[in-house]
N, C-alpha and C positions, 0 to 999 in steps of 0.2 A: 429687375431681372428681365431679360428679353424673352419674347414669346418662344415657347418650345424648349426652354432650358430649365432644368431642375437640379438641385443639389442633393446628394445622397450621403447616407452613412452606411458603411458596409455591414453586412450581417454574416458572420461565419459561424457555422454550427460546430460545436464541440460537445457531444452528448446531447442535452436538450437545452443548454444555456447559451446565450450570446456572449461574446467577449465584451467586457465593459467598454463603453465608448464607441461600439461598432454596431449599434442596433439599427435596423433598417426602418424606413418610413414609407408609408403608402403615399403616393403623390397623385391621387385621383379625386381630391375633394372638389365638389361642385363650387363654382364661383358665383358670387352674388350678381344678380342682374341678368342671368342667363336663362331665366324662365324655368328653373328647376321646380318640379312638382312638389307640393307640400308633402311632408312626411306624415305617416299615420293613416289609418283607415278613414274612408269618407263617412260623414255623420249619417246615422240611420234616420229615416223619415219619422216624424212625430206621429203618435197615434191620435192626438187631439187635433181639432181643426185649427188651422193657422189663419192669421189675419189675411183677408183677401186683398189682392192687389188690383187696383183699378187700372184701366187702360191708361197707358202713358207712364206707368211706373209709380202712381200715387197709391199709397196704402190707405185702405178704408177700414176703420174700426167697426166691429160688430156691435149692435145694441146690447146693453147690459140690463137685466131685470133686477132692480134694487128693492123690490117689495120684501117685507119681513116674512119669514117662513111661518112663525107663530106670533100672534099679536101679544103685546106686553100684558094687557089686562088678562087674557086667557092664561098666560104663563104664570102670573102672580096668583091667580085663583087656584091653579093646580098645585102650587107649592103647599106643603103641610104647614099648619099654624104651630108656632112655638109658644107654649103657655107654661106658667108656673116656674119652678126653680130649674135653671139650666143645669145645675149640678146633681139634680135628683137622678136616681137610677132609672134606666129605661124600663118601660112597661113591656110585659110579655106580649108577643104578637099572637093574635088569635090563630088557632089551628085552622088549616084550610078545610073547607067542606068537601064531602065526598064527590060532589059534582059541582063544578064551578057555575056560578050564577051567570046566566046568559047576559051578555052585554048588548044593550040596544044603542043605537046611535044617539049621541047626546043632543038635547034640545036647547039647553041653556048653558051658561057658563058654570053654574053650580053643579048641574048634572054632569058636565064634562069633567069637573074636578073630582067628583065622587067616583066616576068611572075609572079615572086614572088611579085613584087610591085603591080601589078593589083589584085592579090588575096587578098593582105592586104587591098587595098582600097575597094574592094567589100565586105569584111567581116564586115565593120562598116555600120550599118543602119543609116538613117537620123534621127536626133533628132526630137521628136514629138513637136507639137506646145504647147506653154505655156498655162496652164489652166487659163481662165480669172478670176477665183476666187482668184488667188494669187494677182491680181492687185487691188482688192477691199479694201477700208480702213477698219481697225479694228474697232469694236464697242467700245464705251466708257466703262471704267471699271465699272461704276455704273450699267450698264445693264447686267453685268454677274450675273448669278444665283449661289449663294453660297450654297444653300441647296442640300444635296446629293440626288441623284435620288432614287425614291422609287422602291425597288426590290420586285418582286413577291415572296410571301411566299410559299416555297415548303416544303412539309412534309418531315421530316428527315427519311431517310431510315434506317431501323433497321440493325445494324451490324450483320454480319454473325457469328453465334456461333456454335462451334463444341462441341458435347456432347461425353463424354467418361466415361468408368467405370474403376475402379482400382482393381487389384487383386495382392495378394502377395503369394508367395510359398516359404516355407522353414523357415519362421520366426515364425510361430505358434508353430512349434515343440520345439522351445527353449524359448517360452513365451515372444516373443518380438512383437507380432502382435499389441497389444494395444498401445505400445509406438511408433511403426512405424506409426500407423494410426494417432496419435496425431501430429507427426512431419512431416508427409509426405507432400511434395509439391503438389503431385497429389490430395491427400485428401483435402488439404486446398484450392485447386482450385475449389472445389464444383462440380466437374464433368463437367466443362465448360471451353472452351478455344477459343481464336480467330482463331487459325489455328492449323494444325497438327504439325507444327514445335514447337509451344509452348508446346504441349503435350509431344513431344519427349524430349524437354529440361527439363521439369519437371521429366520425367522418368529417365533421366540421373542423375539428382540431387538426386532422390530417390535411385538410385544404390549406390551412395556414402553414403547416409544415412544408408542403410541396412548394408554396410560393417562396418561403425562406430558403429552401434548398436551391431553387432556380436562381434567386437573386444572389446567393453566395457564389454562383458560377458565372455571373455577369448578365443574366437575363432579367433586367429590371422592369420589363413590361409584362412579366409572366402573370398568368391567371390560372386559377384552378377551381373546379366545381366538384361537388360530391353528390352522388345519388345512391339511395338505398331502396331496393325493391326486392320482390320475391325472386328467388333463384329458380329459373325455369328448369334447370337440370336436376335439382334436388328439391322437391316440394317440401314445404315446412321450414325451409331455411331462407336466410336473407343473403343478398349479394350487395356488398358495399363497393362502389367504384369511385376512384379518385382520378378525374380526368384533368390533366395539366396541359397548358399551352405555353411553351417557353417564350415564344416571341423572338424578336431580334436579339442577337448577342452584342453587347456594348463592349467597345474596345478603347484602349487608351489613346488619347491624342497627344497633347503637349504634356511632357513630364518636367516639372520645374521644382527645383530644390532651392530654398532660401537659406543660405548659411555664409559664414565667413570663408575666405579662401583656405584651402587645405594644402598640406604637403604630404604626398605629391598632389598636383592639381587634379581635380575630377575624382578624388577619392570617394566622396559620398555617392556620386552617381554610379561609380563602378561597383560599390558594395550594395547599393540599392538594387541595381540590375532590373529596373522596370523600363521597358522600351515602348515607343509608340507602336500601336498595332496589337499589343498583348491584350488578351481578354481581361476584363476587370473582375477577376476572381478574388473573393475576400481572403481566402487562405494564401494566395500568392502575394497579394499586397501586404497583408500582415506579416508574412514570412520575410518579405523584402525589408520592411521597416525593422523587424527584429534583428535581421542580419546586420543592419547599420549599427544598432545599439550594441551588438556583440563584437563586430569586427573593428570598429573604430577604437575602442579601448585596448585592442591588441596592437594597435599601430600608433600609439602615442597620445590618444585623446581620452583621458580617464573621466572627464566630466561632461561628456556628450549627453545631450538631452534631445530626444525625438519629440517634436510637437504633434499637434493634431492635424491630420491630413485634410484636404478639401478636394472633393471631386465634383466637377460640374458637368452634368450630362446634357447632351443635345438630343432631343427626341426625334429630330428629323434625320440627322446623320448618324445617330447611334454611336457617337464619339464622346468620350469623357476626358476633360482636361484635369490633370492631377497636379496638386501643389502640396509641398511638404516643408514646413519650417523646421530647422535644426539649429540648436544652440551648441556650438562646438566646445567652447571653453578653450583653455590654452593647450598647446602641444607640450608634452611634459617628458622629463627624464627622471629616473629614480634618484632619490636623495638618501637620507638617513632613516633610521628606525626610531620611533617613539613608542613608549608603552605606558599603559595605565591599567589599574584594576577596574574592571567593569562594575558599575553601581548596581545595586539590587542583589537579591539572593539567588537569582537564577531559577532553576526548575523547582527548587524545594521551598520557595517562598510562597506563602498563601495561608489559607485557613487551616490546612492540614499539617503545616509545619509545627512541630512541637516547640516548647519554649527552649529546651536545650539545643535543638537544631538552630534556632534563630540566634541564640547566644554564641554558638560556635561560628555561625556565619559572620556575626559582627566582629569576632576576633580575626577572621580571615581578611575582612575588609581593611583592617588597619595594618596588616602585614605587607611585606614587600610582594611584588608580583612573583608568580611561579618562575618565570624566566625574565632575566633582565635583558636589556637591549643587546649586550655583548653576545649572549647565547643565542638570541634570535638571529643575529647576523651570521652565526654558524649555520643556521638552517636555511637561509635564503640561497637561491641558485642564480641570482642575477648580480651584476656588478653595478655599484653606484656610478651614475653618469650614463647608463644604458637607456635607450628609448623605452618609455613606459609600455609594459605589456601585462594586461590583466591576468594572463595565464600564469605568470610568475608569482603574482599575488595569491592566486588560488592555490598554487603549489605550496607556498609558504604556510597558508592556513591549514592545508591538509597535513603537512608535516607536523604541525603543532597538535592537531587533533589526534594523530597517530601515537603520540606519547601517552595518551589516556590520562593526562594530568589536569585537564580543564573540564569544567562544566559547560562553559561557553567561550568561544574565541571569535573575534571579529577583526578583520584587517581591512583598512580603508585608506585611500590616498588623502593627503592634506596639503593644501597649497601653502607655499612658503613665501611667494613673491620674489624669490631669488631667481635671477636670470640664468639660464643655462646656455649651452652652445646652440648655434643655428636658430636663434629666435625662440628657443624652448623655455620652459619654466621648470625649476626643480620642485618636485613634490616628495614629501616624506610619507612613510607608511606608519599609520597609527595602529598599534596592536592593543585592542582591549581584551583583557583576559580575566576570566573568573575561575578561581581554583576549584578543582573537583576533589573527590575523595582519593587520596593516594594509595590506600591499602586495599588489598584484594585477598580473599580466601577462595581457594579452588579445590575441587575434589573430583576424582574419577574412579569409578568402580567397574571392573571387567572380570571376565572369566574366559579361560580357554583350556582345552584338554592338554595336559602336560605341564601347564603353568599354574593351574588352579585359580583360586580367587586372588585378585590383585587390586588393592586399594591404594591410590596415590593421592596425596594432598599437598598443598603449598600455601604459604603465607608470603605476601609480597608487599613491600613498601617501596613504591616506585620513585620516591624522591626523598629518601632518608638523608642522602648526601648530595644537596643541590649543586649544580643542576643535573637532574636525571641520574643521580646515583642511587641505584636500587639495591635493596637487600632482599634475598629470596631464601627462604628455608623450606625445603621440600622433603617429603618422606614417602617411603614405600612400605606397605604392610601387606604381605600375602602369605599364602600357604607354603610357598617355596622361595620367596624372596623378601628380604627386609633390608631397608637402607635409609640413610639420612644424608642430605646434601645441603651445604650452605654456599651461597653464591653471591658475590658482589658484581654488579653490572653497571657500567657507565655507558649510556646510550648517547649517540651523537658526540662521541669523545673527540673533540677538536676538529671534527669533520662530519659533514652531513652523512647520515646512515652508517657511520662506522661505530662499532660497539666494542668495548673492551670488557672482558669477563674473566674473573678468577674464581675457582671453585675448589672446595674440599669435600670429599665424600667418603663414607664408610658403607660397605655393602656386604650382604651375605646371600649367597645363592646355593640352593640345594636341588639339583636336577639329576635326571638319570645319567647324564653325560659326565657330570662332575659336581663337587661341592667346593665352594671357594669362599674365602674371607679376603676382601680387598680393601685397600685404602688408596685413594687417588687424590693427587694435587695437580691442578691443570690451570692453564690460562689460554685465552683465545682472543684474536681480533676477528670480528665477523661482520658480515652484512647479510641480514636475514629478512624473511618475509613475515608479515603479521596479517591476520584477517582484515585489519583496517588498511594496511599499506602492503599490498602484494607486489613484489618486485620481480622483474624479469631475471636479472642476474643476481645470484647470491654466492657467497663464498665464506670460508673461514680458514684460518691458519693459526697454529699455536704449538704448544708443547704440553706434555703430561708425564707425570712420574707415578708409576703404579707399583705397589707392593702387594703381592698375592700369595696366599697359602691355599693350595688346591690339592685335591686327590686326583690320581690318574691310574690308568692301567699301564704298568711298567712291563713292556715286552721283553726287556733284558732279563728281569727276574721272574717273569711270567706270573706276576701278582699285582694287586693294587696297593699303591703307597701314596704318601703325601709328600709335598715339597713346597719350598718357598722360592718365589721368583721376584726379581726386581726388574721392572720394564720401563724403559725410556722411549718415548714416541714423539714424533712431530707430525700430527695429523694435518692433512690438507683436504679441502673440499671446494668444488666448483659446480654450480648448478644453473640451469637455464629453464625458465618456466613461462610458457606461452598459454597456459590454461586460463579459463575464465573465472575460476573460483578455487580458493586454497583448500577448503574442506570438502567441497562437493563439485568437482570439475565436470563439465558436460561437453567441452570441446577444447582442442589444443593438444599440446604435448609437453613433456618434461624430460630433461636429461640431467643425470647426476653422476658425478665422478669423484671417487675417493681414492686418496693415496696416503699411506702412512709409513714412512721409514721408521723402523723400530730396532731396539736392541734388547735382547733377553739375557739376563745374567742369572745363572745358577751354577756356581763353580767357575764357569767360563762365559765370556761375553759372546753372543751369537747374533750378529746383525742380520736383518731380513727386511722385507717390504711387503706390505699388504695393499692390494688393489681391488677396486670394485667399480663396476659401471652398470647403471640402471637407466632404462628408458620406459616411459609410459605414454600411452596415446588414448585420446578420447574423441569419439566421433558420434554425433547424434544422427540417428536414422529416421527419427520422427520426433514429434513434439513431446513424446513421453518415453522414448527408448533411447538409451545411450549405450554404445558398444565401447568397452574399455579393455585395453590390453597392456600387459607388462612383460618385460624381459630384463633379467638381471644375471650378471656373471661376476665371479670373483676369483682371485688367485693370490697365493702367498709364495713368494720366491726367496731363496737364499737360506733356507733352514729345513731340516727334516721335521716331519710331522711330530715325532715323539719328543723332539727337543722343544717344541712349542708349549707354553702353558695352555692347559685345556681351554681356558676362557678366551684365548686369542685365536683359536681355530675357527673354521667355518662350519656351521651347522645348517640344516634345512628342515622344514616342517613346522607347522603352526599357523596361527591366524594371520600373521603378516608375511607368510612365506608360502608353503604348499599346504593348503587346507585339505583336510581329510586325514592328515597324519598329526600325531602329537608333537609337542614342542621338541625340536632337535631330534626327531625320531628317524629321519632319513640318514643314509650314509653307512660307512663301515661300522662294525660292532666289535667289541672286545670279546675274548673268550667267555666272560661272564654275562654276555648278552646286552651290554650297555653301549650306547653310541660313543664313539671316540673322536668324531669330527674328521675334518680333512683340510687339505691345502687349496682346494678349488671347489666350485659349485656352479650350477646353473639353475635358473628358475624361470618359468613361463606361466602366464595366467591370462585368461580371457573371460569376461563376464558381460551379461546383458542387463543393464539397469533400467527396469521398467518402473515408472513412477505414476501413481494416480493420487492426486491430492497431496496429503502429507504422509502417504504411505508408499512403499515400494517393494517389489519382488525382484530378486537378483539370482538367476541361475548362473553357475560358473563351473569352469574346469581349470585346475591347476596342475602343473607338472614341475619336476625338479629332481636333482640328485646331488650328492656330495661325493667327491673323489679324493683319494689319497695323494695323487700326483698334483702337479702345479697347473695342469691344463684340464679344463672341463671337457671331457671327450664326448659327452652326450650319450654314452652307453648306459643301459639299464635305467633309463628314466622312468620314474614312477608317476602315476596320475591319480589325482583325487577329484571327485565331482560332488557337487552339492547345490543347495539353494539357500538363499538368505532373505531376511526381511529387513526393511528399513523404516524407521520413524524419523521424518525430517523435522528438525527443530530450528530455531533461529540461531543456534550456535553450532549446527552441524548435524549430520544424520547419526542416529543410534543404530548400530549394526548388530544383527544376530544371524550368524551363519551356522549351518549344519552341513557336514560333509562326511564322506566315507572314502576309503581307499579303493581304487580299481585294481582287481587281481590281488586282493589282500593276502599277506603272508602271515604265518603264525607269529604271535607276539605284537602285531601292529594293532592300532586302535580300530575298533569296529565302526564307531560313530564318534566324530569330533564336534565339539560345540565351541563357538567363539562369540563373545559378547564384548563390545567396545564402542567407542565414539569415533566417528569418522569412517570413510570408505576404506576398503582393504588396501587400496592404492590410488 
């Protein structure tokens, strides 16, 4: 490698971890042979004299005294003589005298030995008398106390805490102050530490952080230093300062991509979008490479592989040459569908799976796949022979997940080796599927003033009649409503997102407005949204036949009577949804339109039509507050109100209508004081949804009225106001609303309570 050139690996910060394969490297290692000073402290001078050095550099050794310290004869004479049996017990040593015998200087070897013996005898003191306590017998074990002693409670002393402030220099100029503050060890410490050494350790960590941040922006010669000293402005506190020097900014020089030719030419460089002169920023370079891996599979290259980049920096010109190898693979077009059951037991396999679960899973593995290739072809939105686009593959996988029939689904391209048009290769899609549990039990409990307690439940087998033939049995049990419904539903019936449904229902309702017993037989073709697959456009059309026995106020006889009606209807619905969430929208709008041509038969056939239009709007005003509004109007044309079955009229009031009033409480009333409904209505609502964590508070104002005529005139509109609470869960918010009428009239509810799942609208 030539002088002044170095190779780097980019370091991009995401949290506190580097992206694998993009770690940075310091390039300031000292080179051998350049006179680098030795590492470590200098040796301390010796306390003992060292050999002297003669002039001219010759070392002269000092003379050594080799004379014995004690002569051997004197040492042997001083040693005690060993006589008799070596295993005999030792003799008792004589007690020392009160006053030691004065020792005179020895004159002969015998006298010297005797003097040493007397000194040894005098150095041992007499053993003290044995303590009488050792002779006392031990107490019995039963008398020992096994309870631990009670310790005095002493107040814990507060640990000493050092406070400090953090300052940075040099990072604000390059726009890195905010990111440094987020990742800084000093800042995350909250300005407190146990001691000064901890503050210094955090400061050293922030030195490295500052260098990594600067290198991620292209300043590869960056340096940083930390200082910790007393804060002059606040005595008793420390001031930690991180001073960074960015140095020169490195920019891209040559940008070279090594790959096979593409169609169209220059496709890789266009999607890479790195140009000479651009700063060598880690996030920009990584994003450009990720864009290649994302965009090329959308344009016919399903097997593209992005290699490891190489950037060579010139320290003199501050230019970096960029090279990237790419393995394109063949340009492809869509072929056929293959399918197989995925191996393994999916999420339920492991130590926690019971023996029965593993046995059931083994049975599933030998079964046929949930969907065969023919039904998967119904779900795809591309045509065979079309240029490969990974977005169509993702769409197919999401459509299969939305059926809720799989525990795992994987869709991947498989090479066939078959030549396609324009030099392409045909690739099939291999769908690996693992069956999930097809049955679901669901229940919902709610309460509202006027409707009372209402419990709904359902049992669903989503694939009882493959493919996607579901059987649903649902029931309602409440204080004022009871019912049972059985539904057969075929999803993706011959066409993607098209559902066929046939249902039979029996229902009893007992409200202030009417009491009815109804039997319904209906069928529909529909396109509907689900929490997994929320669609913009939804619709349904179909037919229904209703037999109803209901009571009403007969204005002709001026009394209440019962009657039986036979109703034939052809309901239609069209909706558009641009909101961001099906159960808890925070932005966007929805529009719904209903029309139902109907015929009511009681003695004579009376045709008429029901219409309703509804719009809702959601606008966030801050990160925690959403303003939601709703407007709804309806009209029934072609029949007098009193000729309509009471259950087919319009009513207003309740938790999904005008809160503050009981269910069906608004509108005209009969002479006995009960609601009679009308042929038109209008409703309006606005609420502010304030959320904090998993909880929310929602103040609201609702308005509405029901009219006898076919046009909602807007006269005599009634208002209700209240406040609600929300508990946000992973399946939607739980709603509790309390409201009261404004300008309440006699007979109307004082306080209304509504409990349910989901927002009011």
